[in-house]
Structures are given as C-alpha cells and as structure tokens.
N, C-alpha and C positions, 0 to 999 in steps of 0.2 A: 249422619248425626249419631250421637252416643247411644240412642235408643235402638239403633239398627244392629248393633253387635250383640254378642252373647252375654255381655255383662249384666244387662237388665234382666234377662231370663234367669241367669244364675242368682242374681239378687233375690228374685221372688221365690225361686226354688228353695233357697235357704230361709228366707223370711217366713214362709208358710209351712215350714217343717214344725211339727208339734213339739218336738224336743227343744228346738231353738226357741219357740215361743214361751215354753215353760222356763227354760234355763235363764234366758236373758230378758224375757218380756215382762215378768211379773213386776220387777223393780225397774224396768225400762233402762237397763244399763247400756252405756255406750260400748259397742262391740267393734273391735278391729282385729284384723288378722295379725298373727305374730310377725309376718314378713312385711306388713304394711308400715311404711314410714310416713308420719304426719308431722308437718312443721308446726312450730309453736303457733304461728298465725292461723293456720287451718284449724288447729285444735281449739284455740281460744275463741275464734269467731263463731264456732259451732256451739253456741250457748243456749239455743232455744229448746224446743220441746224434746229433742232427742236425748238430751243429757240429763241424767238423774243425779241430782245433788243432794238427795234427801236420806238415803239409807246406806249405811256403811256395809259394803259387800262382804267383808270378812265375818261379820256377825249375822247379817240378814241376807241370805241368798237362797236360790232354788236349785243349786247344783246337785244336791243329794236326791231331790225329787225327780229331776230330769233324768239322772242316771238310773234311778229305780224304775221309772216308766220305760226307759229304753231297754232295760234288761228284763222287765216283767210286763210286756204289753198287755197281758191278760187283765191287768188292773183296770184297763179302760172299759171293761164290761160293766163296771159299777156306774158308768155314765149312760143315761138313756139318750143316746145320740139320735135315735130314730123317732122318739116321741119326746120332744124337748119339755113339754109341759109336765111330764112325770117326774122331773128333777125337782129337788126341794128349793124353796126360796131361802136365801141366806143373808145374813147381815155383813156388810163390809166394815172395815176399820176406817173410822174417820180420823183424818190427820191433816191439820192445817199448817200452812207455811206462810211466812210474810210475803206479801206481794208488793205493796207500797207502804208508806209510813202508817197510814190509817186503814189499810185493807188487808185481807187475808185470802189466800187461795186454798180451797178445800179439796183435799184428796180423798177418794173413796177407794181403799185397797180391798179388792174382792176377797171373799172367802176362797181359800185355795181350791176347794172342790169346784166352785163356780167359775174360777179363772181357768182351770183345766178344761171344764166343759166348754167354755167360750173358745178357748184355743183349739180344742178338738173340733168343734163345729166349724171354725174358720178354716182349719187345715183341710177338712173334708169337703168344704165348699170353696176352695181356693180359686177355682176358675172364675167364680162370680166376681171375685176381687181383681184377679190378675188381668182379665180381659178389659175391664174398664180402666185400670191403672195404665196399662200399656198404651191404650188409645188416647188417653188424656194428654192435651197439648199445653195445659196451663199450669199444672201443679209442679212445684219443686219439693213439696213435702211427700210426694209419692215415692221418693227414694229413701225416706226414713233415715237419712244421714248415715247410711251403712256403707262400710267398706270404701270403695273408691268414689262413691257419690257424696262427697263432702262439700264443704263450703265453696271452694273454687269452681267446681263443676256446676253446682246449682246456681251460683252467682252468674255464671256465663249464660246459663239457660234463661234466667230471669232477665238479664240485659237484652237478650235477643227478642224476648216477648215485649219489651218496652221501647224498642226502636221506633223512631218516627215522630213522636210527640215532643213538644218542648215544655210540657207540664206533666206532673205525675200526681194522680189521685191515690191516696192511701186510705183504706178503711178496713174495719173488721166487725165482727159480731159481738154483741154484749153477752159475756158469760156463756159462750158457745157450748162448752162441754157440760155446763150445769143447767142450761135451759133447753137443750135439745129434747124435744118431745118424742119419745121412742116410737109412738104410733105413726109418726110422720115418715119413718123409714120405709114401710110398705107403700105409703102414699107416694113417696118420691120415686121408688124403684118400679112399682107396678101401676102407678096412677091411682089417684084418690078414689075414684068410683070403683075400680076393680078391687082395690084393697078393702073397701067397705063391704063389698059383696062376699069376699073370701077373707075371713079374719083368723082362720085356724091353721091353714096349711101353707106350704111354699117357703122358699128361702127367706124372703123379706120378713114374713110373719114370725118365722122361727128365730131370726136374728133379733127381732124385737123382744121375743120371749126370753132369749138367752140373757139379754141385757137386764131386763126387769127382775129376773130370778136372782141376779147377782147383787141387787140393791134392794132387797126385801120388798119387791113388788112395786117399787117406785117407777113411774113412767116418765118423769121429768129428769133430764140429765143422764149422763153415762158415767160409769166409774172412771175416775181420773187417776193418773200416775202410773199406768201400765201400757204396754205396747199394743195389746189387742184393741184397746179403746182408741188409740191413734189410728189403727188400721180401719176400724169401723167409721171413725170420723172422716177419714180420707175417702172411703167409699161414698159416704154421704155427700161430701162436698164435690166429688167427681160427678155425681148425678146433678148437682146444682150447676156445675160447669156445662153440662150438656144443654141445659136450658138457656144459659147465657150464650153458648156457642151458636144455638139456633138463631139468635138475634145478630150474629156476626161480630161479636165483641172478641177482641184479643187482649189478654191481660195476663198477669202473673199472680199465682196464688200459693201461699204457704199456710196450710191448714185453713183457718178462716180469715187470714190476713190477705187482702187483695190490693194489688197495685195496678193501676190502669193509666196508660200513657195517652195523652190527648193534646190537641192544639187549640181547638175551639171550645168555647164554653158549652155550646149545645151538645157536644160529644160527651162531656162529663155529665151533664144533666140527663141525657138519654140513658147513660149507663146506670146512674143512681136510681132513675125511675124504674128500669127493668129489674135491676137487682133487688130493689126495695119491694117490688110486687111479689117476686119469688119468695123473699124472706117472710113477708106477711102471710102468704099461703101456708108456710111451714111453721108459723108461730115463732119466728126468729126476729131479732131486732138489730138493726145497724147501730153500731156504737158511734153516736154523734160526736162524743168527746174525742174520739180518736180518728175522725174523718178529717183529713187535711189535704191541702194542695201545695205542691212544691214546684217552684219555677226553675228552669235551666239557667245557670249551671247548678247541678244538684250537689248537695252537701254529702260528704262521707263522714258520718258520725262513728265509724268503726275503724278508722285508720289508727293503727298502733305501731307504726314504723318506729316512732321515737322510743317506744317501750322495748320493742324487740331488739333494737340496735344500740340501746343506751350503753351497755357494758362492753361493746365491741372494741372501743379504743383504750380500754384500761390495760396497761402492760401486765403481762404475766408476773413480772418480777415485783409488782407493787406489794407493799406491806399488808399485813393482816388488817391494820387499822384503816388503811386506804380502802380496802375491799369492804370493810364494815360500813365506812362512810358512804361509799358509792351505792351499796345495796340499800342502805337506809334512804338515800336520795331517790333511788328507783321506786321504792315503796311509796314515797311521798308523791312522786310523779303519777303513779298509778291511781292513787286516791284522788288527786286533784283532777286528773283526766276523767275519772268516773263522775266527779262532781259537776263537770261542764257538759255531760251528756255522752261521753265516749263509752258506750256500754261494753261491759266485759273487761274494762281496764284493770280493775282490782283482781278479777279472776286470773288474768294473765300473769300476774306476778308469781303465782304459785307454781307455774311451770317454767316461766322464763328464767327465774333465778337458778334452780337446779340444773336446767339444761345448759345455761351459759357456763356454769362451773364444771359440768361434765366435759365440755369442749376443751377446757383449760388443762385437764388432766393433772390437777393438783394432787399432792399426796394427802392421805386421809387425816394426818395430824393437823395440817394447815386448814383443811376444810372444817374439821372438828372445832378448832379454835375460833374460826370466824363466827360460828353459830352459838358456841357455848360461852364465849368470852363475855364477861360483864364489866362495864366501865367502873373503875374503883370510886369515882366521884359521883357520877350520875346514876349508876346502877343500870345503864342501858344495855339491853341484850336484844339481838335480832329476833330470836324465836319468840320472846315475850311480846315484841311489837306486833309480830305477825299473828300470834294467837289472839291478841287483843282486837285486832282488826276483824278476825273471824267471829269473835264473840259479839261484835257490834252488828253483825249480819249473819244470822244462822244459816243462810243459804250457802255460805262458804265453808261449812263444816267438813264436807268430804274433800274439798279442795285443800284445806289445811292438813288433814290427815294424809292425803296423798303427797303433799309437800314434805311432811315429816318422813314418810317412808322413802321418798326419793333422796333426801339429803342423807338419810342413813345409808342408802346404797352407795353413796360416793364418799362415805367416810365418817359421818357423825355417829357416835356410839349411842345405842338405845338407852343405856343407863344414864348418860349425860343429858340426853333429851328429856328423859323422865324427871331428872333432878331439876332442870330448868323450868319445866312446865309445872311440876309440883310446887316450886317456889312461887310461880305466878299465882296459882290457886291459893296458896297460903297467904301471900301478901294482899290478895284481894278477896279474902274469904267473906268478910262482912257484906261487901258489895254483891258478890256472886250469890250468896244465900238470900239476900234481900230480893235480888232480881228473880231468883228461882221461885220464891214464894209469890212474887207478882205474876210470873208466867203461869203458875198454877191457878191463881185467882182469875186470870184473864183467859185461861184455856189456850195458851199459846203452845201448841204441841211441839213444833220443831225446836223452839228455844229450850224447852224442858229436855227434850231428847238430846240436844247438843251437849248440854252440861253433863248429863249422865253418861253419854258416850265418851266424852273426854276423860271422865273419871275412870271409866272401864279401860279404855284404850291405853291410857298412860299410867295405869296402876296407881292412881291416887286414892289409896285406901284410907278410910276413917275421916274423909272430908265431912261426910255425913255420918253421924253415929248410927249404930244398928237400930236404936229406938226411933230415930228420925226416919230411917228408911222404911220401917214398918208403918210409921205414920203416913208416909207418902204412898205406900202400897194400898192404903185404905182409901186413897183419893180416887176420883173419877178421871183416870188418866188413860191415854191411848195404850194399846197393846205393846208398842215398841218401847215406850218409857217404862212400863211395868216390867217387861222382860229385863231391861237394863238395871232397874232397881233390884230385881231378884238376883241378877248376876253379882251386883255390888255386895248384897247381903251375904251371899255364899262366899265371895272372895274375902270378906271380913269375918268369916267363921261365926256368923250370927247363930243364935239359939234356934234350932230347927223346930222345936215345939211351938215357940211363939210365932214363927213363920207359918207353920201349918194352920194355926188358929186363924190368922189373918186371911190366908188364901181360902180356907174352907168357908169362912163367912162371906168372903167376896163372891165366890162361886154360887153359894146358896142365894144370896140377895139378888145376884144378876139373873139367876134362873127364874125367880119369882115374877119377873117382868113378862114371862112367856107362858103359853099353855103348858100344863104339867107334863104332857107326853112329848113335847117338842124336843128333838135331839139337841143336846147342848152345843154341839159343834156347828149348828146353824146360827147360834146366837152371837151377840157381841162377846168379846173376850175369847173368841175361838183360838186365836194365835197364842195368847197367854196360857190358855188351858193346855194346848198342845205342847208348849214349851215345858210347862210344869210336869205333865205326864211323861215327857221325854226324859226329864231329869230323874224321875223315878225308874223308868225303863232302863236307863243307863247307870243306875245305882249311884248317881251323884247325890241324890236324896235317897237314903236307904229305905227300902220297903218296910223294914222292921220299925223304923222311926214313925212311918205313917200308921202302921198297925198299932203301935204303942199309943199314939195320939188318939186313934179311933176308939181303942179300948178305954182310955181315960175319959173320953166323951160319952162312953156307954152306948155307942152306936150298935144297932142290930147287925147281924151278919147272915149270909146264906152261902150257897156254893160259889158265888162270885165274889165273896169276901165281904168286907164291911160296907154297909149301906151309907156311903159317904161320897160327897162331891170330889173328894181326893182320890177316889178309887175308880180308875177308868173302866175296869171290868164291870163295875156296878152301873155306872151312869150311861155307858154305851147302850144303844137300843139294838136289841137282837132280833127285831122283827125282819121278816123276809124283805119288806119294802124299803128298809132303811139302808140304801146303798152308801149314803154319805158316811155313816158311822163305820161301815165295813171298810170303806176306803181308808179312813183315818186309822182304823185298827190295823190294817195291813202296813201302813207306814210306821206305826209305833212298834209293831212286832219286829219289823225289819230295821228298827233304829234309824229311820230316815229323819234327818234333822232339818228343821225350818229355822231354828236359831242355833248357831254353831257355838261349840264349847271352847274353841281356841286350842292352842297347843297343849297336847296331853290332857285334855279336859280340864285345864286350869283357868280357862277364861283369859288367857294371855294371847293377844292378837298382834302386838307390835313385835315384828321379827326382823 
C-alpha cells in the first residue's frame, strides 16, 4: 500500500517543517513541486479544504517572513515555547466569505506572532501528530492534498474503504471548525478524567492553550483558513477514529466528512448511534441536514469529462471567430453543469481554457486577438464574460487572476488585458459602486476585497476618487481591504496629510477598545498597522511627512519621537516582557514585508 513506502514519511517531514508551515501554511496555499505535473482534472477536482481561493499570493504572502526566520533562527527566542501560557493573547483578523446564497463562512486569520507560535509548537511536537496520522486507516485528509497525494490517490483509498456495501451513508459535523470546544482536545487525547486532574501541563493542554491564545482567549472554535488549524483538526478527528475503530467500524473520512458503506439498515443505525454518542461527549453535533443515504449504483457528481474534452475536436486551423464561439460555449457548459450539481465545473474553465490553448501552440497574435476582440455589434468579449462570472461569485477571485496570468504567458498582452478590464469597470461603474456600498453595509468581506483587488491588480486608477477612498478607510473593514484601499490611494497620488489624519484617528479609536498598556500589535488592525509602518520604514510614505503632520497636530515628543499612533518607535512597548513587539520590531527593522509592494515598489503586480 502507498503508506508503506517512503513518500508518506517524506510528506510529513516537509509538512511539519517550521519554515514550510510559515511560508505556505498561513494562507494555506496549494503547494506542488516544480517537477510535478498535474492534469486539469486532478487539479480541478481538488477543490476542498486544501485550496485557498481567498488571498492573492502576490500581495499577501509569508515568503519574506519564512526567509527571515530561516536565516535568523534566533528570532524564535521571542516565543515562549517551553511555557506556552507566558505568550500574549492576540486578536485574529475576521474575514468572511460566501458559503451558500444565504450563509457565510467565517475565517479567523491569526496574528502572525500567534501563528508562528502555533507552527513552532506543532513542529516541536510533530511526533505526536505523525504517529497517529500514519497509523490511521480511515482518513484521506491526513495527506493534506500535498504533492503526489492528490485526488486520484485519495479517491482510490476512499473506494477501498467503502467496498462491500450497496449503500453509502454520508454525514458531517455542524460547523466543526467553529464549534470545536478547545478544552475537549485534552479530554480526547488524555481521557476526560485525566485531563480534568491535570489542566496545566502536557502536550494536549498546551495545544489547547496555543489555540486559545490565537483567538483572544476564546475556547470555542479554532482559527480557520490556515494549515496549522487543518493539522490540529486532523489530529482531533484521528482520535475520534480510534474510538470508532474500537467498535469495529470501517469507513472513509475527509476532515469531518464521513462516508460509511453498509448493506443492512441496522449497520447504519449502529454506526450513527456510536458516532452520535462520541460527538455528544465532545460537545459536537451531527449535521442532520447533510446526513443522507445513497443506493448503488452511485452517482458521480464530479465527472467533468465533457468539459476537459470539449475543445479536443476543434481543428487548429479554425478561425478566430470559431474559437471565440467555442470558448463561449464551453463557458456556458461549465455554468450549466455547476447549476445541476457538478461541483467545481465553473472553477475548471479557468484552467481548461489556457491549458487547451497551450497545447495548440498558437502564435501570440492569434491568442491575443481571441481574448481582446470585441464584437462590433454586440460588444461581446471573452474576458469581460469571464470577469463577470467571477464577480457573481467572489470565491472565483484568485481563479480569475490566475487565468489572466496564464493567458498572458501564452500571448495576451498585459496592456490589452488592462484596457479590456478597465472598460468592463467603466461600463458597469454604477452597478459595481452600488454593490460595493451594499457589501460594506452587509459586512461581506470577500466581495469588498475582490473589487479592491481587481482595481489594484489591473491598474484601474480613479475608479474611486481619493476622497471616496478616505471615506472607506474610515469604515470598519477587514485588514486586507484596508491595505488594498491604502495601496489604491498611494497609486492615485492622494494627499498624504489627509491620509495620515484618517489613519491616525483610526489607530487611536481602535486602541481605546483595549487596556491602555496593551501592546498595539495584539489588537485588531495588527496587519494594517504593520503595513502602514512598513510603508514608512521603506520610505514609500516619507518620515518627514509623518513628522510634519505630527508637528501640525502639536503632538508631544521625546527621545522616541512624536507621541503618535503613527510612530512605531513610540507605540511599541519596550518592556522586557513584551516579546511580541520585539518580534515585530525585528521584522520592521529588517524590512520584512507582510503586504508586498509589487514591482519596483510601485504596487504593480500584473507581470
């Protein structure tokens, strides 16, 4: 079996490396080796927990941080790994994304300090994870969709676990990541009685503490949207598997999604009874709305053969108009397939189209014309149609940007791309602005972020006036949207004095929610703060401009400069106990970026 060779050991050696967890884990990006070739089908069917569709890697990534830690391991001394409780509690970034029409999924992106602490703790205790992962016979999520453990392999493993029965029970847990009670981690690992006797020491108790520290002391739920949380969730469910295994059940599990093969009704009832008892002891609830039974022959709601093969029979010599027509038809097929339950069909078009054209080896002029041509009568353009689809579902944001980057690689010029997308925003300005205000009113984080990201990525300057951007900066938005608004303002050469006034007030008002001596970087807006201080450290916002503003405001000063929220040297806590500020101070002094400035610090990311 695949688990008997060295590939699984290699997988975990890489997964539990601290640098790997920092570099790829914070935004939970899909990782593949340069030499690894993945088919369209494998890639597109792998659309579940392992794929991050939410944060654009060229703007938001942890590459600089990972590199800095690798080159400066002494910085880990700022983390109290031996006494977890001595580390500060921190606020995460709350960021919601659409789940279904009337529901949202809440992400909690941990403070970077807390995330590194969690990653450090996991890497130091990796054997606690690896030993149970390797022994587990039921999980297909224990491979984390990394490297050669992709859909085809895990699908085969799942099929083997479901042999025998002519019916399949599917069930999962209600809001698993958000309702998991962290104190049940030691109950599950050490036994409830033992855990209640010893609440301060040991691996399980420390794991509980690490989680609660990263979500401002909350004991319900774990931070979502990052790799360490998936690792912790997997450990948790592997221990649940042990309890079910004691009862002799064989089933397949992906995170909290369980499929159980059976023939007789009493088999199904026995499984649900035992699983339900375990869940109740752990304060977890089965999702009755998603508990269902399927009879043999089983449906395949993920078959995309008609999508992947659609363009195969189109002759290379076909005209540009023919290709435009056929690509348009393919887009319609993808949307209609999604509508009837073929999950991931729309996502597939973003890779199928460029990959099919790569195989044809068309010249760049022909490719460019296919995507930039606009019908003289209807005004139809392929890029406009595809961006409109992405705007209807913000989950597709990164898919669309990757699509644009891929068609550029095969011949479509960036300038032509920007012209087409600029026209789309100009032609739909009123609708987009109305939607944007609605998203702010409803606190729809990802939809706000999507519009701002497109404006930044495709250099659509002055869609929002500088006055409007300042108005939005005053709103209660997530850190990512605030960073993008600030980038837009700088790209549009907005008045720095007006900007400093808005940011200064925003920081002051935010800090008033906390005890006066609390380190600012433990609070909300920690990422936006760091980005702002990075702009000053890298002289994108000039220090003299900040000092001029502070002088205008008649702020007092001392040896650390003006007593202003805009001055990092003033607001950082210099006490011996505050390792968190020391950590961030080291990052700032070494110009480590958490939000990247683009090519030549110009905030240009489309290359």
